[in-house]
C-alpha positions as CSV (number, residue, x, y, z in Angstrom):
1,M,-6.3,7.8,-2.8
2,K,-7.4,10.8,-4.8
3,W,-10.2,10.3,-7.4
4,S,-11.7,7.4,-5.4
5,F,-14.9,6.9,-3.5
6,R,-16.2,4.3,-1.0
7,V,-18.7,1.8,-2.3
8,A,-18.7,-0.6,0.7
9,R,-17.3,-1.2,4.2
10,V,-16.6,-4.8,5.0
11,A,-15.3,-5.9,8.4
12,G,-14.3,-2.3,9.2
13,I,-12.3,-2.1,5.9
14,D,-13.3,0.5,3.3
15,V,-13.7,-0.8,-0.3
16,N,-13.1,2.1,-2.6
17,V,-13.4,2.4,-6.4
18,H,-11.2,4.7,-8.5
19,A,-13.0,7.1,-10.8
20,T,-11.5,5.3,-13.8
21,F,-13.2,2.1,-12.8
22,G,-16.0,2.8,-15.1
23,L,-13.7,2.2,-18.1
24,I,-13.6,-1.5,-17.5
25,V,-17.4,-1.7,-17.0
26,A,-17.7,0.1,-20.3
27,V,-15.3,-2.3,-22.0
28,G,-17.4,-5.3,-20.8
29,A,-20.6,-3.6,-22.0
30,L,-19.1,-2.9,-25.5
31,Q,-17.8,-6.5,-25.9
32,W,-21.2,-8.0,-25.3
33,S,-23.3,-5.3,-27.1
34,D,-21.6,-6.1,-30.4
35,R,-23.4,-9.4,-30.6
36,H,-26.4,-9.0,-28.3
37,G,-27.3,-5.3,-28.4
38,A,-28.6,-3.5,-25.3
39,R,-29.3,-6.8,-23.4
40,G,-25.7,-7.8,-24.1
41,A,-24.4,-4.5,-22.9
42,L,-26.2,-4.9,-19.6
43,F,-24.9,-8.4,-19.3
44,G,-21.3,-7.4,-20.0
45,A,-21.4,-4.6,-17.5
46,A,-22.9,-7.0,-14.9
47,L,-20.1,-9.5,-15.6
48,M,-17.4,-6.9,-15.0
49,L,-19.1,-5.9,-11.7
50,A,-19.3,-9.5,-10.6
51,L,-15.7,-10.1,-11.6
52,F,-14.5,-7.1,-9.5
53,A,-16.6,-8.3,-6.6
54,C,-14.4,-11.4,-6.8
55,V,-11.3,-9.2,-7.0
56,A,-12.6,-7.3,-3.9
57,L,-13.0,-10.6,-2.0
58,H,-9.5,-11.6,-3.1
59,E,-8.1,-8.4,-1.5
60,L,-10.3,-8.8,1.5
61,G,-8.7,-12.2,2.0
62,H,-5.3,-10.5,2.1
63,S,-6.6,-7.8,4.4
64,L,-8.2,-10.0,7.0
65,V,-5.1,-12.1,7.4
66,A,-2.9,-9.0,7.5
67,R,-5.0,-7.5,10.2
68,R,-4.7,-10.8,12.1
69,F,-1.0,-10.2,12.2
70,G,-1.2,-6.7,13.5
71,L,-1.1,-4.7,10.2
72,T,-3.4,-1.7,9.7
73,V,-5.4,-2.0,6.6
74,R,-6.0,1.5,5.1
75,E,-8.4,0.5,2.3
76,I,-9.1,-1.8,-0.6
77,L,-8.9,0.1,-3.9
78,L,-10.4,-1.2,-7.1
79,L,-8.9,-0.1,-10.4
80,P,-9.6,-1.0,-14.0
81,I,-6.6,-3.3,-14.0
82,G,-7.4,-5.0,-10.7
83,G,-7.4,-4.4,-7.0
84,V,-4.9,-3.6,-4.2
85,A,-5.1,-3.8,-0.5
86,M,-3.2,-0.9,1.1
87,F,-1.5,-1.7,4.4
88,A,0.4,0.6,6.7
89,G,3.9,-1.1,6.7
90,R,4.9,-4.6,5.8
91,P,4.8,-7.9,7.6
92,R,7.7,-8.3,10.0
93,K,8.0,-12.0,9.7
94,P,8.4,-14.0,6.5
95,L,5.7,-16.5,7.6
96,H,3.2,-13.7,8.0
97,E,4.0,-12.4,4.5
98,L,3.6,-15.9,3.2
99,L,0.2,-16.4,4.7
100,I,-1.0,-13.0,3.7
101,A,0.1,-13.5,0.1
102,L,-1.6,-17.0,-0.1
103,A,-4.9,-15.7,1.4
104,G,-6.0,-13.8,-1.8
105,P,-5.5,-16.6,-4.3
106,A,-7.1,-19.0,-1.7
107,V,-10.3,-17.0,-1.8
108,N,-10.4,-17.4,-5.6
109,V,-9.8,-21.1,-5.3
110,V,-12.7,-21.3,-2.9
111,L,-15.0,-19.2,-5.2
112,A,-14.0,-21.4,-8.2
113,A,-14.8,-24.6,-6.2
114,V,-18.2,-23.2,-5.2
115,L,-18.9,-22.2,-8.8
116,L,-17.7,-25.6,-10.0
117,V,-20.2,-27.4,-7.7
118,V,-23.0,-25.0,-8.8
119,T,-22.4,-25.4,-12.5
120,G,-22.0,-29.1,-12.1
121,A,-25.3,-29.3,-10.3
122,L,-27.0,-27.3,-13.0
123,G,-25.6,-29.6,-15.7
124,V,-23.9,-26.8,-17.7
125,L,-20.3,-27.6,-17.0
126,S,-20.0,-29.4,-20.3
127,E,-20.6,-26.0,-22.0
128,L,-17.4,-24.5,-20.7
129,P,-15.2,-25.4,-23.7
130,S,-17.7,-23.6,-26.0
131,L,-17.8,-20.4,-23.9
132,G,-16.7,-17.7,-26.3
133,A,-17.9,-15.9,-29.3
134,G,-21.1,-18.1,-29.5
135,A,-22.1,-17.6,-25.9
136,S,-25.3,-15.8,-25.1
137,P,-26.2,-13.7,-22.1
138,S,-27.6,-16.1,-19.4
139,L,-27.1,-17.2,-15.9
140,Q,-25.3,-20.3,-17.0
141,T,-22.9,-18.3,-19.1
142,A,-22.2,-15.9,-16.2
143,L,-21.5,-18.8,-13.8
144,L,-19.2,-20.5,-16.3
145,W,-17.4,-17.2,-17.1
146,L,-16.9,-16.4,-13.4
147,L,-15.6,-19.9,-12.8
148,G,-12.9,-19.4,-15.5
149,A,-12.2,-15.9,-14.3
150,N,-11.5,-17.1,-10.7
151,V,-9.3,-19.9,-11.9
152,A,-7.4,-17.3,-14.0
153,L,-7.1,-14.9,-11.1
154,A,-5.7,-17.6,-8.8
155,V,-3.2,-18.9,-11.4
156,F,-2.1,-15.4,-12.6
157,N,-1.5,-14.0,-9.1
158,M,0.6,-17.0,-8.2
159,I,3.2,-16.3,-10.9
160,P,6.4,-15.9,-8.9
161,A,7.0,-12.3,-9.9
162,L,7.0,-9.4,-7.5
163,P,4.7,-7.6,-6.7
164,L,2.2,-10.4,-7.5
165,D,1.2,-12.7,-4.8
166,G,3.4,-15.5,-6.1
167,G,6.4,-13.2,-6.0
168,R,5.6,-12.4,-2.3
169,V,5.3,-16.1,-1.6
170,L,8.7,-16.6,-3.2
171,R,10.2,-13.7,-1.3
172,A,8.8,-15.0,2.0
173,G,10.3,-18.5,1.4
174,L,13.7,-17.1,0.4
175,S,13.7,-14.7,3.4
176,M,13.6,-17.7,5.7
177,A,16.9,-18.9,4.2
178,I,18.8,-15.8,3.1
179,G,17.2,-12.8,4.8
180,P,14.7,-10.2,3.5
181,A,17.2,-8.0,1.6
182,R,18.7,-10.7,-0.6
183,A,15.4,-12.4,-0.9
184,T,13.7,-9.2,-2.2
185,A,16.6,-8.7,-4.7
186,A,16.3,-12.3,-6.0
187,A,12.5,-12.2,-6.2
188,A,12.5,-8.8,-7.9
189,A,15.1,-9.9,-10.5
190,I,12.9,-13.0,-11.2
191,G,9.9,-10.8,-11.5
192,Q,11.5,-8.5,-14.0
193,V,12.7,-11.4,-16.2
194,L,9.2,-12.8,-16.2
195,A,7.7,-9.4,-16.9
196,V,9.9,-9.0,-19.9
197,A,9.0,-12.4,-21.2
198,L,5.3,-11.7,-20.6
199,F,5.6,-8.4,-22.4
200,A,7.1,-10.1,-25.4
201,V,4.4,-12.7,-25.5
202,A,1.7,-10.0,-25.2
203,V,3.1,-7.9,-28.0
204,L,3.5,-10.8,-30.3
205,S,0.0,-12.0,-29.6
206,G,-1.6,-8.6,-29.7
207,H,-2.8,-8.5,-26.1
208,L,-2.2,-4.9,-25.2
209,V,-3.8,-5.1,-21.8
210,L,-1.5,-8.0,-20.9
211,A,1.5,-5.9,-22.2
212,F,0.4,-3.0,-19.9
213,I,0.1,-5.3,-16.9
214,S,3.6,-6.8,-17.6
215,V,5.0,-3.2,-17.6
216,L,3.4,-2.6,-14.2
217,V,4.9,-5.9,-12.9
218,F,8.3,-4.8,-14.1
219,F,8.3,-1.5,-12.4
220,G,6.5,-2.9,-9.3
221,A,9.4,-5.4,-8.9
222,T,11.8,-2.4,-9.2
223,Q,9.9,-0.5,-6.5
224,E,9.9,-3.5,-4.2
225,R,13.7,-3.8,-4.4
226,T,14.1,0.0,-3.8
227,T,11.8,-0.2,-0.8
228,E,13.7,-3.1,0.7
229,R,17.0,-1.3,0.3
230,A,15.5,1.7,2.0
231,R,14.3,-0.4,4.9
232,S,17.7,-2.0,5.2
233,I,19.5,1.4,5.3
234,L,17.0,3.0,7.7
235,G,17.0,-0.1,9.9
236,G,20.7,0.6,10.7
237,V,20.4,4.1,12.0
238,S,18.7,5.3,15.2
239,V,16.2,8.2,15.1
240,G,18.4,9.9,17.7
241,R,20.9,10.6,14.9
242,A,18.5,12.2,12.5
243,Y,16.2,14.6,14.3
244,N,16.9,18.3,14.0
245,R,19.0,19.4,16.9
246,R,18.8,23.1,16.0
247,A,15.1,23.3,15.3
248,I,13.1,26.4,16.0
249,A,10.4,25.9,18.6
250,L,7.2,27.9,19.0
251,S,5.3,28.9,22.1
252,P,1.5,28.6,22.4
253,C,1.2,32.4,22.2
254,D,3.0,32.7,18.9
255,R,0.9,33.5,15.8
256,V,0.4,31.3,12.8
257,S,2.0,34.2,10.8
258,D,5.2,33.8,12.8
259,A,5.4,30.1,11.8
260,A,4.8,31.1,8.2
261,E,7.7,33.5,8.4
262,H,10.0,30.8,9.7
263,I,8.9,28.5,6.8
264,L,9.7,31.3,4.3
265,T,13.1,32.1,5.8
266,T,14.4,28.7,6.9
267,Y,14.4,25.1,5.7
268,Q,12.2,24.1,8.7
269,T,8.6,23.2,8.0
270,D,7.5,21.5,11.3
271,F,7.6,23.1,14.7
272,A,7.3,21.8,18.3
273,V,5.1,23.9,20.5
274,L,6.8,24.1,23.9
275,L,5.5,25.2,27.3
276,E,8.2,25.5,30.0
277,G,10.5,23.4,27.8
278,Q,8.0,20.5,27.3
279,P,6.1,19.8,24.1
280,I,2.4,20.3,24.2
281,G,1.8,20.0,20.5
282,A,3.2,20.4,17.0
283,L,2.5,22.7,14.1
284,T,3.2,21.4,10.5
285,R,3.4,23.2,7.2
286,A,0.1,21.7,6.3
287,D,-1.5,23.2,9.4
288,V,0.0,26.6,8.6
289,V,-1.2,26.5,5.0
290,R,-4.7,25.5,6.1
291,A,-4.9,28.2,8.7
292,L,-3.7,30.9,6.3
293,G,-6.2,29.7,3.7
294,E,-8.9,30.2,6.3
295,G,-7.7,33.7,7.0
296,A,-6.4,32.7,10.5
297,G,-2.9,34.1,10.1
298,N,-3.2,36.0,13.3
299,A,-4.6,33.1,15.3
300,Y,-2.6,31.8,18.2
301,V,-0.5,28.6,17.6
302,A,-2.3,27.0,20.5
303,G,-5.6,27.0,18.6
304,V,-4.2,25.5,15.4
305,M,-1.5,23.0,16.6
306,R,-1.8,19.2,16.8
307,R,-2.1,18.2,20.4
308,D,-1.8,14.5,20.1
309,V,1.9,14.1,19.1
310,A,3.3,10.6,18.9
311,R,6.3,9.8,21.0
312,V,9.3,7.6,20.1
313,S,12.5,6.6,21.9
314,A,15.8,8.0,20.4
315,D,17.3,4.5,20.2
316,R,14.7,3.2,17.8
317,S,15.6,2.7,14.1
318,L,14.4,5.1,11.4
319,D,12.7,2.2,9.7
320,E,10.7,1.4,12.8
321,V,9.7,5.0,13.2
322,M,8.8,5.4,9.5
323,H,6.6,2.3,9.8
324,L,4.9,3.6,12.9
325,M,4.3,7.0,11.4
326,S,2.7,5.4,8.4
327,E,0.6,3.1,10.6
328,K,-0.6,6.1,12.7
329,S,-0.9,8.4,9.7
330,T,1.1,11.1,11.5
331,P,3.5,13.4,9.7
332,V,5.7,14.1,12.8
333,V,6.7,12.4,16.0
334,A,8.5,13.6,19.1
335,V,11.9,12.1,19.9
336,Y,12.7,11.4,23.6
337,D,15.7,10.1,25.5
338,G,13.9,8.5,28.5
339,E,11.7,11.4,29.7
340,R,13.8,14.1,28.2
341,Y,12.4,15.7,25.1
342,L,14.9,16.0,22.2
343,G,13.1,17.3,19.2
344,L,10.7,16.4,16.3
345,I,11.3,14.2,13.2
346,S,9.1,14.1,10.2
347,Q,8.6,11.8,7.2
348,D,10.4,14.4,5.1
349,D,13.4,14.3,7.5
350,I,13.6,10.5,7.2
351,A,13.4,10.8,3.4
352,E,16.2,13.3,3.4
353,A,18.2,11.1,5.8
354,L,17.8,8.1,3.4
355,T,19.0,10.2,0.4
356,L,22.2,10.9,2.3
357,L,22.7,7.6,4.1
358,Q,22.6,5.5,0.9
359,F,25.9,7.2,-0.2
360,L,27.7,6.6,3.1
361,P,29.8,3.4,3.7
362,A,28.2,0.9,6.0
363,S,30.9,1.6,8.6
364,R,29.7,5.2,9.0
365,L,26.0,4.3,9.6
366,G,26.3,3.0,13.2
367,G,23.9,3.9,16.0
368,A,21.3,1.3,15.2
369,A,18.8,0.2,17.7
370,S,19.4,-3.1,19.4
371,P,17.4,-5.9,17.7
372,A,16.5,-7.2,21.1
373,A,15.1,-3.9,22.3
374,P,11.3,-3.6,22.6
375,R,9.4,-2.0,19.8
376,T,8.7,1.7,19.8
377,Q,5.5,2.6,21.5
378,L,3.5,5.6,20.3
379,T,1.5,7.4,22.9
């Protein structure tokens, strides 16, 4: 994500912090500096950093379980309002989604249990009710504060509202009974109702941060419903129906400027590079722009093209292909009918197909891949 930088790499997963993350650290410092000066400011900043270390562990819990089920974890991103684990695609089985969703809050439960034991051993657990305005910067205060924070993280995330963990648990459970599309619609509707109620409570009580979070939950639930509808539509159409049958192809000896001319005068932005009728690479709009920016407009296409082009079978669904393109971080794939090359399809092509397909009646969609067919293999 833009404006973020890596602060750690755990189990092969990048933990990144957004540039705005410093705002929450500053808020923590200001809250404690009012009563305790510079010492309080350092303590408040340290508390925020410790809290977000717990948030990072929460997201790591999601990530490790997701990876166990075959999902690619792109990164863990820490923002002022929390953290998010970014996966390529979504769990294919409701049980997998259930376990992934539960893994994050389970980490906070374990952390809270450890802190409970430590604070109990130190004999400071009785001070928990008085933790507030009268608290002073100390190790005991930090331990008690983090205990409460981890309990709050576990409880809040288990609210049954998409896209929170509790909403994903709800959707996974419903999916086992009524299918993913109807389950997502139901969980999203519940999430929106709860978000509105949470917003009302936050406004009446003056908690602006909670009000902001409730707005994010509301729109997050809307996005989940939209995404599931897209998956349902794309899952019913084979990629063999959506690739460009009239695409312009390039040869290895064409110039980058030739491709630029095609982009200017046609709607096509991605080009297969063919040698004796077989693809040996692909050239995308991004490749052309980068080459032009480097002053390589007269360079041969062979020196600029992408040589490792992913390959998919024409009978695979657009949803499967979109998932695999996201997983492999590739903008285009080559479509084949057996060993016969058909053409390229890009993420933009699939997005355009979705725009049109959602207005067509279900009887016109046809051409879906057989559910029993093996999954697409990218090579």
